[in-house]
Each structure stands twice: as structure tokens, then as C-alpha cells.
TORVONU-594007 format. One record per atom (N, C-alpha, C, O): residue number from 1; y, x, z; atom name; residue in three letters. Coordinates in Angstrom, 3 decimals, padded with zeros to 6 digits, always signed. Each point is the difference from the previous one (the first is absolute). Example, Ala and Ser with C-alpha at 12.3 -4.5 7.8 and 13.67 -1.06 7.14 Angstrom:
REM TORVONU-594007
+-----+----------+----------+----------+------+------+
! pos !       c2 !       c1 !       c3 ! site ! code !
+-----+----------+----------+----------+------+------+
!   1 ! -005.690 ! +013.190 ! +007.800 !    N !  Ala !
!   1 ! +001.190 ! -000.890 ! +000.000 !   CA !  Ala !
!   1 ! +001.200 ! +000.900 ! +000.000 !    C !  Ala !
!   1 ! -000.019 ! +001.036 ! +000.665 !    O !  Ala !
!   2 ! +001.069 ! -001.386 ! -001.385 !    N !  Ser !
!   2 ! +001.190 ! +000.820 ! +000.060 !   CA !  Ser !
!   2 ! +001.090 ! -000.770 ! +000.730 !    C !  Ser !
!   2 ! +001.108 ! +000.509 ! +000.169 !    O !  Ser !
+-----+----------+----------+----------+------+------+
END
This chain:
REM TORVONU-594007
+-----+----------+----------+----------+------+------+
! pos !       c2 !       c1 !       c3 ! site ! code !
+-----+----------+----------+----------+------+------+
!   1 ! -053.118 ! -069.958 ! -159.844 !    N !  Met !
!   1 ! +000.149 ! -001.415 ! -000.242 !   CA !  Met !
!   1 ! -000.583 ! -000.753 ! +001.194 !    C !  Met !
!   1 ! -001.151 ! +000.218 ! +000.377 !    O !  Met !
!   2 ! +001.946 ! -001.099 ! +000.209 !    N !  Ile !
!   2 ! -000.443 ! -000.775 ! +001.158 !   CA !  Ile !
!   2 ! -000.509 ! -001.348 ! -000.483 !    C !  Ile !
!   2 ! +000.706 ! -000.736 ! -000.689 !    O !  Ile !
!   3 ! -001.926 ! +000.430 ! +001.054 !    N !  Leu !
!   3 ! -000.592 ! -001.271 ! -000.387 !   CA !  Leu !
!   3 ! -000.124 ! -000.899 ! +001.215 !    C !  Leu !
!   3 ! -000.376 ! +000.447 ! +001.083 !    O !  Leu !
!   4 ! +000.694 ! -001.710 ! -001.270 !    N !  Gly !
!   4 ! -000.235 ! -000.966 ! +001.057 !   CA !  Gly !
!   4 ! -001.440 ! -000.468 ! -000.071 !    C !  Gly !
!   4 ! -000.632 ! +000.080 ! -001.054 !    O !  Gly !
!   5 ! +000.119 ! -000.558 ! +002.146 !    N !  Arg !
!   5 ! -001.383 ! -000.453 ! +000.017 !   CA !  Arg !
!   5 ! -000.103 ! -001.342 ! +000.698 !    C !  Arg !
!   5 ! +000.732 ! -000.285 ! +000.947 !    O !  Arg !
!   6 ! -001.652 ! -000.532 ! -001.432 !    N !  Ile !
!   6 ! -000.414 ! -001.222 ! +000.669 !   CA !  Ile !
!   6 ! -001.507 ! +000.118 ! +000.145 !    C !  Ile !
!   6 ! -000.748 ! -000.247 ! -000.947 !    O !  Ile !
!   7 ! +000.313 ! +000.622 ! +002.128 !    N !  Gly !
!   7 ! -001.440 ! +000.182 ! +000.180 !   CA !  Gly !
!   7 ! -000.512 ! +001.102 ! -000.902 !    C !  Gly !
!   7 ! +000.413 ! +001.152 ! +000.134 !    O !  Gly !
!   8 ! -001.304 ! -001.486 ! -001.049 !    N !  Leu !
!   8 ! -000.549 ! +000.987 ! -000.919 !   CA !  Leu !
!   8 ! +000.693 ! -000.004 ! -001.353 !    C !  Leu !
!   8 ! -000.404 ! +000.743 ! -000.894 !    O !  Leu !
!   9 ! +001.439 ! -001.562 ! +000.721 !    N !  Phe !
!   9 ! +000.687 ! -000.112 ! -001.276 !   CA !  Phe !
!   9 ! +001.316 ! +000.758 ! +000.046 !    C !  Phe !
!   9 ! +000.754 ! -000.114 ! +000.967 !    O !  Phe !
!  10 ! -000.477 ! +000.886 ! -002.006 !    N !  Cys !
!  10 ! +001.271 ! +000.721 ! -000.104 !   CA !  Cys !
!  10 ! +001.046 ! -000.911 ! -000.628 !    C !  Cys !
!  10 ! -000.320 ! -000.842 ! -000.839 !    O !  Cys !
!  11 ! +001.558 ! +001.014 ! +001.248 !    N !  Leu !
!  11 ! +001.113 ! -000.761 ! -000.548 !   CA !  Leu !
!  11 ! +000.850 ! +000.910 ! -000.878 !    C !  Leu !
!  11 ! +000.011 ! +001.215 ! +000.196 !    O !  Leu !
!  12 ! +000.708 ! -001.796 ! -001.173 !    N !  Pro !
!  12 ! +000.902 ! +000.823 ! -000.814 !   CA !  Pro !
!  12 ! +001.181 ! +000.506 ! +000.819 !    C !  Pro !
!  12 ! +000.363 ! -000.592 ! +001.017 !    O !  Pro !
!  13 ! +000.223 ! +001.675 ! -001.465 !    N !  Thr !
!  13 ! +001.126 ! +000.584 ! +000.719 !   CA !  Thr !
!  13 ! +001.312 ! -000.709 ! -000.311 !    C !  Thr !
!  13 ! +000.935 ! +000.070 ! +000.797 !    O !  Thr !
!  14 ! -000.844 ! -000.744 ! -001.927 !    N !  Asp !
!  14 ! +001.199 ! -000.745 ! -000.359 !   CA !  Asp !
!  14 ! +000.089 ! -001.250 ! +000.879 !    C !  Asp !
!  14 ! -000.955 ! -000.771 ! +000.087 !    O !  Asp !
!  15 ! +002.107 ! +000.576 ! +000.564 !    N !  Asn !
!  15 ! +000.148 ! -001.119 ! +000.932 !   CA !  Asn !
!  15 ! -000.140 ! -001.355 ! -000.672 !    C !  Asn !
!  15 ! -000.580 ! -000.921 ! +000.576 !    O !  Asn !
!  16 ! +001.107 ! +000.789 ! -001.792 !    N !  Ser !
!  16 ! -000.102 ! -001.301 ! -000.671 !   CA !  Ser !
!  16 ! -001.456 ! -000.318 ! -000.342 !    C !  Ser !
!  16 ! -000.442 ! -001.137 ! +000.162 !    O !  Ser !
!  17 ! -000.298 ! +002.133 ! -000.632 !    N !  Leu !
!  17 ! -001.421 ! -000.214 ! -000.286 !   CA !  Leu !
!  17 ! -000.790 ! -000.263 ! +001.277 !    C !  Leu !
!  17 ! -000.922 ! -000.815 ! +000.010 !    O !  Leu !
!  18 ! +001.286 ! +001.503 ! +001.059 !    N !  Lys !
!  18 ! -000.681 ! -000.205 ! +001.280 !   CA !  Lys !
!  18 ! +000.192 ! -001.433 ! +000.487 !    C !  Lys !
!  18 ! -000.947 ! -000.628 ! +000.475 !    O !  Lys !
!  19 ! +002.171 ! +000.109 ! -000.590 !    N !  Gln !
!  19 ! +000.263 ! -001.375 ! +000.418 !   CA !  Gln !
!  19 ! -000.758 ! -001.002 ! -000.865 !    C !  Gln !
!  19 ! -000.468 ! -001.023 ! +000.500 !    O !  Gln !
!  20 ! +000.348 ! +001.312 ! -001.790 !    N !  Ile !
!  20 ! -000.753 ! -000.889 ! -000.889 !   CA !  Ile !
!  20 ! -001.472 ! -000.019 ! +000.390 !    C !  Ile !
!  20 ! -000.618 ! -001.064 ! +000.045 !    O !  Ile !
!  21 ! +000.053 ! +002.235 ! +000.238 !    N !  Val !
!  21 ! -001.409 ! +000.076 ! +000.399 !   CA !  Val !
!  21 ! -000.221 ! -000.733 ! +001.319 !    C !  Val !
!  21 ! -000.973 ! -000.740 ! +000.141 !    O !  Val !
!  22 ! +001.872 ! +000.941 ! +000.829 !    N !  Leu !
!  22 ! -000.134 ! -000.688 ! +001.280 !   CA !  Leu !
!  22 ! +000.127 ! -001.512 ! -000.157 !    C !  Leu !
!  22 ! -000.703 ! -000.759 ! +000.667 !    O !  Leu !
!  23 ! +001.604 ! +000.324 ! -001.551 !    N !  Lys !
!  23 ! +000.189 ! -001.429 ! -000.222 !   CA !  Lys !
!  23 ! -001.223 ! -000.610 ! -000.681 !    C !  Lys !
!  23 ! -000.434 ! -001.093 ! +000.364 !    O !  Lys !
!  24 ! -000.113 ! +001.787 ! -001.338 !    N !  Met !
!  24 ! -001.157 ! -000.527 ! -000.735 !   CA !  Met !
!  24 ! -001.269 ! +000.003 ! +000.861 !    C !  Met !
!  24 ! -000.874 ! -000.844 ! -000.195 !    O !  Met !
!  25 ! +000.765 ! +001.772 ! +001.134 !    N !  Ser !
!  25 ! -001.207 ! +000.085 ! +000.815 !   CA !  Ser !
!  25 ! +000.083 ! -000.810 ! +001.283 !    C !  Ser !
!  25 ! -000.965 ! -000.054 ! +000.762 !    O !  Ser !
!  26 ! +002.126 ! -000.586 ! -000.512 !    N !  Asn !
!  26 ! +000.219 ! -000.805 ! +001.204 !   CA !  Asn !
!  26 ! -000.220 ! +000.796 ! +001.287 !    C !  Asn !
!  26 ! -000.463 ! -000.551 ! +000.999 !    O !  Asn !
!  27 ! +000.787 ! +001.819 ! -001.020 !    N !  Thr !
!  27 ! -000.150 ! +000.830 ! +001.194 !   CA !  Thr !
!  27 ! +001.338 ! +000.384 ! +000.611 !    C !  Thr !
!  27 ! +000.030 ! +000.678 ! +001.027 !    O !  Thr !
!  28 ! +001.064 ! -001.089 ! -001.627 !    N !  Ser !
!  28 ! +001.311 ! +000.418 ! +000.522 !   CA !  Ser !
!  28 ! +000.255 ! -000.584 ! +001.387 !    C !  Ser !
!  28 ! +000.620 ! +000.656 ! +000.837 !    O !  Ser !
!  29 ! -001.088 ! -001.874 ! -000.581 !    N !  Thr !
!  29 ! +000.200 ! -000.587 ! +001.320 !   CA !  Thr !
!  29 ! -000.977 ! +000.560 ! +001.024 !    C !  Thr !
!  29 ! +000.280 ! -000.024 ! +001.199 !    O !  Thr !
!  30 ! -001.402 ! +000.520 ! -001.649 !    N !  Lys !
!  30 ! -000.986 ! +000.552 ! +000.927 !   CA !  Lys !
!  30 ! +000.473 ! +001.304 ! +000.615 !    C !  Lys !
!  30 ! -000.408 ! +000.350 ! +001.107 !    O !  Lys !
!  31 ! +001.260 ! +000.366 ! -001.812 !    N !  Tyr !
!  31 ! +000.467 ! +001.283 ! +000.498 !   CA !  Tyr !
!  31 ! +001.402 ! -000.086 ! +000.584 !    C !  Tyr !
!  31 ! +000.599 ! +001.033 ! +000.299 !    O !  Tyr !
!  32 ! -000.059 ! -002.238 ! -000.129 !    N !  Ala !
!  32 ! +001.307 ! -000.167 ! +000.629 !   CA !  Ala !
!  32 ! -000.067 ! +000.305 ! +001.489 !    C !  Ala !
!  32 ! +001.031 ! +000.266 ! +000.618 !    O !  Ala !
!  33 ! -002.222 ! -000.299 ! -000.030 !    N !  Ile !
!  33 ! -000.163 ! +000.282 ! +001.430 !   CA !  Ile !
!  33 ! +000.404 ! +001.435 ! +000.335 !    C !  Ile !
!  33 ! +000.375 ! +000.290 ! +001.136 !    O !  Ile !
!  34 ! -000.451 ! +000.610 ! -002.124 !    N !  Phe !
!  34 ! +000.344 ! +001.391 ! +000.278 !   CA !  Phe !
!  34 ! +001.477 ! +000.163 ! +000.336 !    C !  Phe !
!  34 ! +000.351 ! +000.871 ! +000.795 !    O !  Phe !
!  35 ! +000.523 ! -001.689 ! -001.381 !    N !  Ser !
!  35 ! +001.419 ! +000.081 ! +000.359 !   CA !  Ser !
!  35 ! +000.215 ! -000.504 ! +001.426 !    C !  Ser !
!  35 ! +000.868 ! +000.504 ! +000.713 !    O !  Ser !
!  36 ! -001.653 ! -001.496 ! -000.296 !    N !  Val !
!  36 ! +000.092 ! -000.500 ! +001.374 !   CA !  Val !
!  36 ! -000.487 ! +001.057 ! +000.985 !    C !  Val !
!  36 ! +000.623 ! +000.226 ! +001.037 !    O !  Val !
!  37 ! -001.735 ! +000.416 ! -001.367 !    N !  Val !
!  37 ! -000.541 ! +001.057 ! +000.857 !   CA !  Val !
!  37 ! +000.990 ! +001.154 ! +000.104 !    C !  Val !
!  37 ! +000.167 ! +000.580 ! +001.072 !    O !  Val !
!  38 ! +000.488 ! -000.245 ! -002.176 !    N !  Asp !
!  38 ! +000.994 ! +001.076 ! +000.018 !   CA !  Asp !
!  38 ! +001.181 ! -000.360 ! +000.903 !    C !  Asp !
!  38 ! +000.499 ! +000.853 ! +000.735 !    O !  Asp !
!  39 ! -000.054 ! -002.097 ! -000.784 !    N !  Ala !
!  39 ! +001.104 ! -000.435 ! +000.866 !   CA !  Ala !
!  39 ! -000.418 ! +000.029 ! +001.466 !    C !  Ala !
!  39 ! +000.791 ! +000.387 ! +000.860 !    O !  Ala !
!  40 ! -002.020 ! -000.789 ! -000.567 !    N !  Ile !
!  40 ! -000.483 ! +000.017 ! +001.383 !   CA !  Ile !
!  40 ! -000.089 ! +001.433 ! +000.513 !    C !  Ile !
!  40 ! +000.399 ! +000.277 ! +001.131 !    O !  Ile !
!  41 ! -000.915 ! +000.632 ! -001.947 !    N !  Leu !
!  41 ! -000.099 ! +001.404 ! +000.425 !   CA !  Leu !
!  41 ! +001.382 ! +000.612 ! +000.221 !    C !  Leu !
!  41 ! +000.195 ! +000.770 ! +000.941 !    O !  Leu !
!  42 ! +000.751 ! -001.104 ! -001.795 !    N !  Thr !
!  42 ! +001.370 ! +000.492 ! +000.184 !   CA !  Thr !
!  42 ! +000.593 ! -000.537 ! +001.301 !    C !  Thr !
!  42 ! +000.681 ! +000.732 ! +000.718 !    O !  Thr !
!  43 ! -000.936 ! -001.998 ! -000.412 !    N !  Ser !
!  43 ! +000.499 ! -000.589 ! +001.246 !   CA !  Ser !
!  43 ! -000.637 ! +000.652 ! +001.219 !    C !  Ser !
!  43 ! +000.668 ! +000.228 ! +001.009 !    O !  Ser !
!  44 ! -001.958 ! +000.073 ! -001.103 !    N !  Ile !
!  44 ! -000.684 ! +000.644 ! +001.123 !   CA !  Ile !
!  44 ! +000.571 ! +001.384 ! +000.255 !    C !  Ile !
!  44 ! +000.263 ! +000.358 ! +001.148 !    O !  Ile !
!  45 ! -000.065 ! +000.431 ! -002.211 !    N !  Trp !
!  45 ! +000.557 ! +001.353 ! +000.186 !   CA !  Trp !
!  45 ! +001.418 ! -000.060 ! +000.552 !    C !  Trp !
!  45 ! +000.376 ! +000.813 ! +000.844 !    O !  Trp !
!  46 ! +000.414 ! -001.778 ! -001.322 !    N !  Thr !
!  46 ! +001.360 ! -000.154 ! +000.512 !   CA !  Thr !
!  46 ! -000.015 ! -000.370 ! +001.477 !    C !  Thr !
!  46 ! +000.784 ! +000.534 ! +000.785 !    O !  Thr !
!  47 ! -001.674 ! -001.448 ! -000.405 !    N !  Ala !
!  47 ! -000.096 ! -000.400 ! +001.405 !   CA !  Ala !
!  47 ! -000.456 ! +001.157 ! +000.881 !    C !  Ala !
!  47 ! +000.497 ! +000.161 ! +001.115 !    O !  Ala !
!  48 ! -001.430 ! +000.639 ! -001.597 !    N !  Ile !
!  48 ! -000.473 ! +001.153 ! +000.772 !   CA !  Ile !
!  48 ! +001.136 ! +001.006 ! +000.212 !    C !  Ile !
!  48 ! +000.206 ! +000.489 ! +001.112 !    O !  Ile !
!  49 ! +000.524 ! -000.187 ! -002.180 !    N !  Leu !
!  49 ! +001.102 ! +000.967 ! +000.125 !   CA !  Leu !
!  49 ! +001.105 ! -000.530 ! +000.913 !    C !  Leu !
!  49 ! +000.526 ! +000.741 ! +000.830 !    O !  Leu !
!  50 ! -000.172 ! -002.022 ! -000.980 !    N !  Cys !
!  50 ! +001.020 ! -000.581 ! +000.880 !   CA !  Cys !
!  50 ! -000.476 ! -000.016 ! +001.448 !    C !  Cys !
!  50 ! +000.789 ! +000.248 ! +000.912 !    O !  Cys !
!  51 ! -002.062 ! -000.536 ! -000.694 !    N !  Gly !
!  51 ! -000.548 ! -000.009 ! +001.352 !   CA !  Gly !
!  51 ! +000.055 ! +001.365 ! +000.648 !    C !  Gly !
!  51 ! +000.331 ! +000.116 ! +001.180 !    O !  Gly !
!  52 ! -000.651 ! +000.921 ! -001.940 !    N !  Ile !
!  52 ! +000.053 ! +001.360 ! +000.538 !   CA !  Ile !
!  52 ! +001.439 ! +000.381 ! +000.353 !    C !  Ile !
!  52 ! +000.251 ! +000.589 ! +001.051 !    O !  Ile !
!  53 ! +000.689 ! -000.927 ! -001.933 !    N !  Val !
!  53 ! +001.410 ! +000.318 ! +000.256 !   CA !  Val !
!  53 ! +000.500 ! -000.742 ! +001.238 !    C !  Val !
!  53 ! +000.668 ! +000.590 ! +000.849 !    O !  Val !
!  54 ! -000.985 ! -001.877 ! -000.743 !    N !  Ile !
!  54 ! +000.428 ! -000.785 ! +001.170 !   CA !  Ile !
!  54 ! -000.627 ! +000.553 ! +001.274 !    C !  Ile !
!  54 ! +000.665 ! +000.095 ! +001.032 !    O !  Ile !
!  55 ! -001.945 ! +000.272 ! -001.100 !    N !  Phe !
!  55 ! -000.667 ! +000.565 ! +001.173 !   CA !  Phe !
!  55 ! +000.680 ! +001.280 ! +000.451 !    C !  Phe !
!  55 ! +000.269 ! +000.174 ! +001.189 !    O !  Phe !
!  56 ! +000.011 ! +000.725 ! -002.127 !    N !  Leu !
!  56 ! +000.638 ! +001.264 ! +000.362 !   CA !  Leu !
!  56 ! +001.411 ! -000.221 ! +000.547 !    C !  Leu !
!  56 ! +000.406 ! +000.653 ! +000.961 !    O !  Leu !
!  57 ! +000.336 ! -001.571 ! -001.575 !    N !  Leu !
!  57 ! +001.348 ! -000.276 ! +000.500 !   CA !  Leu !
!  57 ! -000.032 ! -000.565 ! +001.415 !    C !  Leu !
!  57 ! +000.787 ! +000.410 ! +000.853 !    O !  Leu !
!  58 ! -001.701 ! -001.356 ! -000.601 !    N !  Thr !
!  58 ! -000.058 ! -000.580 ! +001.348 !   CA !  Thr !
!  58 ! -000.588 ! +000.966 ! +001.012 !    C !  Thr !
!  58 ! +000.263 ! -000.120 ! +001.196 !    O !  Thr !
!  59 ! -001.052 ! +001.071 ! -001.656 !    N !  His !
!  59 ! -000.564 ! +000.983 ! +000.926 !   CA !  His !
!  59 ! +001.061 ! +001.003 ! +000.462 !    C !  His !
!  59 ! +000.052 ! +000.361 ! +001.176 !    O !  His !
!  60 ! +000.797 ! +000.087 ! -002.117 !    N !  Phe !
!  60 ! +000.964 ! +001.041 ! +000.336 !   CA !  Phe !
!  60 ! +001.358 ! -000.543 ! +000.447 !    C !  Phe !
!  60 ! +000.677 ! +000.650 ! +000.796 !    O !  Phe !
!  61 ! -000.260 ! -001.821 ! -001.283 !    N !  Trp !
!  61 ! +001.285 ! -000.582 ! +000.374 !   CA !  Trp !
!  61 ! -000.164 ! -001.477 ! +000.356 !    C !  Trp !
!  61 ! +000.535 ! -000.861 ! -000.700 !    O !  Trp !
!  62 ! -001.259 ! +000.555 ! +001.767 !    N !  Pro !
!  62 ! -000.282 ! -001.418 ! +000.279 !   CA !  Pro !
!  62 ! +001.231 ! -000.826 ! +000.376 !    C !  Pro !
!  62 ! +000.088 ! -001.173 ! -000.360 !    O !  Pro !
!  63 ! +000.858 ! +001.772 ! +001.077 !    N !  His !
!  63 ! +001.152 ! -000.776 ! +000.465 !   CA !  His !
!  63 ! +000.951 ! -000.359 ! -001.128 !    C !  His !
!  63 ! +000.733 ! -000.984 ! +000.101 !    O !  His !
!  64 ! -000.732 ! +001.757 ! -001.160 !    N !  Arg !
!  64 ! +000.865 ! -000.307 ! -001.139 !   CA !  Arg !
!  64 ! -000.683 ! -000.900 ! -001.022 !    C !  Arg !
!  64 ! +000.661 ! -000.810 ! -000.651 !    O !  Arg !
!  65 ! -001.980 ! +000.942 ! +000.502 !    N !  Val !
!  65 ! -000.702 ! -000.681 ! -001.083 !   CA !  Val !
!  65 ! -000.456 ! -001.400 ! +000.383 !    C !  Val !
!  65 ! +000.008 ! -000.898 ! -000.842 !    O !  Val !
!  66 ! -000.405 ! +000.693 ! +002.089 !    N !  Val !
!  66 ! -000.589 ! -001.284 ! +000.404 !   CA !  Val !
!  66 ! +000.959 ! -001.174 ! -000.215 !    C !  Val !
!  66 ! -000.448 ! -001.025 ! -000.514 !    O !  Val !
!  67 ! +001.731 ! +001.100 ! +000.870 !    N !  Pro !
!  67 ! +000.874 ! -001.155 ! -000.287 !   CA !  Pro !
!  67 ! +000.105 ! -000.325 ! -001.492 !    C !  Pro !
!  67 ! +000.077 ! -001.168 ! -000.378 !    O !  Pro !
!  68 ! -000.073 ! +002.203 ! -000.467 !    N !  Trp !
!  68 ! +000.056 ! -000.235 ! -001.444 !   CA !  Trp !
!  68 ! -001.294 ! -000.627 ! -000.509 !    C !  Trp !
!  68 ! +000.028 ! -000.852 ! -000.889 !    O !  Trp !
!  69 ! -001.157 ! +001.270 ! +001.449 !    N !  Ile !
!  69 ! -001.282 ! -000.586 ! -000.410 !   CA !  Ile !
!  69 ! -000.051 ! -001.471 ! +000.403 !    C !  Ile !
!  69 ! -000.492 ! -000.834 ! -000.760 !    O !  Ile !
!  70 ! +000.996 ! +000.513 ! +001.948 !    N !  Ile !
!  70 ! +000.038 ! -001.395 ! +000.436 !   CA !  Ile !
!  70 ! +000.907 ! -000.807 ! -000.921 !    C !  Ile !
!  70 ! -000.349 ! -001.117 ! -000.383 !    O !  Ile !
!  71 ! +001.494 ! +001.660 ! +000.027 !    N !  Leu !
!  71 ! +000.922 ! -000.694 ! -000.892 !   CA !  Leu !
!  71 ! -000.625 ! -000.207 ! -001.381 !    C !  Leu !
!  71 ! +000.034 ! -001.108 ! -000.535 !    O !  Leu !
!  72 ! -000.603 ! +002.168 ! -000.042 !    N !  Leu !
!  72 ! -000.625 ! -000.122 ! -001.319 !   CA !  Leu !
!  72 ! -001.208 ! -000.928 ! +000.035 !    C !  Leu !
!  72 ! -000.235 ! -000.744 ! -000.951 !    O !  Leu !
!  73 ! -000.529 ! +000.781 ! +002.032 !    N !  Gly !
!  73 ! -001.141 ! -000.899 ! +000.137 !   CA !  Gly !
!  73 ! +000.417 ! -001.450 ! +000.060 !    C !  Gly !
!  73 ! -000.655 ! -000.862 ! -000.588 !    O !  Gly !
!  74 ! +001.741 ! +000.581 ! +001.292 !    N !  Ser !
!  74 ! +000.470 ! -001.389 ! +000.080 !   CA !  Ser !
!  74 ! +000.550 ! -000.467 ! -001.337 !    C !  Ser !
!  74 ! -000.196 ! -001.156 ! -000.376 !    O !  Ser !
!  75 ! +000.876 ! +002.029 ! -000.346 !    N !  Ile !
!  75 ! +000.516 ! -000.368 ! -001.325 !   CA !  Ile !
!  75 ! -001.163 ! -000.271 ! -000.957 !    C !  Ile !
!  75 ! +000.008 ! -000.997 ! -000.722 !    O !  Ile !
!  76 ! -000.999 ! +001.877 ! +000.719 !    N !  Cys !
!  76 ! -001.166 ! -000.195 ! -000.879 !   CA !  Cys !
!  76 ! -000.783 ! -001.252 ! +000.384 !    C !  Cys !
!  76 ! -000.502 ! -000.705 ! -000.875 !    O !  Cys !
!  77 ! +000.392 ! +000.422 ! +002.163 !    N !  Ser !
!  77 ! -000.689 ! -001.220 ! +000.433 !   CA !  Ser !
!  77 ! +000.759 ! -001.244 ! -000.443 !    C !  Ser !
!  77 ! -000.609 ! -000.989 ! -000.409 !    O !  Ser !
!  78 ! +001.923 ! +001.035 ! +000.489 !    N !  Gly !
!  78 ! +000.804 ! -001.128 ! -000.474 !   CA !  Gly !
!  78 ! -000.149 ! -000.230 ! -001.493 !    C !  Gly !
!  78 ! -000.150 ! -001.136 ! -000.450 !    O !  Gly !
!  79 ! +000.193 ! +002.226 ! -000.319 !    N !  Ile !
!  79 ! -000.163 ! -000.121 ! -001.452 !   CA !  Ile !
!  79 ! -001.390 ! -000.522 ! -000.335 !    C !  Ile !
!  79 ! -000.141 ! -000.872 ! -000.857 !    O !  Ile !
!  80 ! -000.884 ! +001.391 ! +001.518 !    N !  Leu !
!  80 ! -001.364 ! -000.465 ! -000.245 !   CA !  Leu !
!  80 ! -000.150 ! -001.471 ! +000.385 !    C !  Leu !
!  80 ! -000.665 ! -000.757 ! -000.706 !    O !  Leu !
!  81 ! +001.274 ! +000.348 ! +001.816 !    N !  Gly !
!  81 ! -000.040 ! -001.409 ! +000.398 !   CA !  Gly !
!  81 ! +000.646 ! -000.900 ! -001.025 !    C !  Gly !
!  81 ! -000.511 ! -001.083 ! -000.284 !    O !  Gly !
!  82 ! +001.640 ! +001.518 ! -000.283 !    N !  Ile !
!  82 ! +000.664 ! -000.793 ! -001.044 !   CA !  Ile !
!  82 ! -000.891 ! -000.120 ! -001.223 !    C !  Ile !
!  82 ! -000.117 ! -001.084 ! -000.571 !    O !  Ile !
!  83 ! -000.524 ! +002.192 ! +000.153 !    N !  Phe !
!  83 ! -000.887 ! -000.045 ! -001.157 !   CA !  Phe !
!  83 ! -001.210 ! -000.886 ! +000.248 !    C !  Phe !
!  83 ! -000.453 ! -000.695 ! -000.910 !    O !  Phe !
!  84 ! -000.071 ! +000.710 ! +002.117 !    N !  Ile !
!  84 ! -001.157 ! -000.836 ! +000.313 !   CA !  Ile !
!  84 ! +000.384 ! -001.474 ! -000.030 !    C !  Ile !
!  84 ! -000.772 ! -000.825 ! -000.488 !    O !  Ile !
!  85 ! +001.943 ! +000.483 ! +000.997 !    N !  Leu !
!  85 ! +000.427 ! -001.400 ! +000.038 !   CA !  Leu !
!  85 ! +000.430 ! -000.523 ! -001.367 !    C !  Leu !
!  85 ! +000.096 ! -001.213 ! -000.188 !    O !  Leu !
!  86 ! +000.162 ! +002.092 ! -000.757 !    N !  Met !
!  86 ! +000.377 ! -000.455 ! -001.341 !   CA !  Met !
!  86 ! -001.225 ! -000.497 ! -000.657 !    C !  Met !
!  86 ! +000.050 ! -000.442 ! -001.148 !    O !  Met !
+-----+----------+----------+----------+------+------+
END
């Protein structure tokens, strides 16, 4: 049986009861940061893996990869600029 925990307090295994306990104790918003931390860690791992792949591609095939990287970089910069100006 897997039990959830909040500090030193155990939570029920039933999701509906767990949500009721979190709602009554006003701690549901305090633990919302964990989903943000999980998203940040996923983004970091994705960036690391993409960086390694790009590094290896540019190391072994620079003449083929560099024009594509410039093209993709300009497209991403344009999209980011549009989002910033919105």
C-alpha cells in the first residue's frame, strides 16, 4: 500500500479522500510548487540531451548541420520575438 505524505502526516490512498484532506488543511496550494519543479527538471534534461546531440552533429558533420542550425535559430528567434511583443 502506497501512502502519500505531507511532512509527518500520512495521507489516505483514495484520491478523493486525499483531495478532501488537502482542501481542508489548506496545503494543496503549498505543494503546487512540486509540479513546477518537475516541469523545470524535465526542461533541463531535454535541453541537456538536445545540446549533446547538436554538439555531436556539429562536431562530426559541421558543413551539413551549421546552415540548418542557423535556419532553426532564426525561426526560433522570430517566434520568441513575436511572443515577447504580444
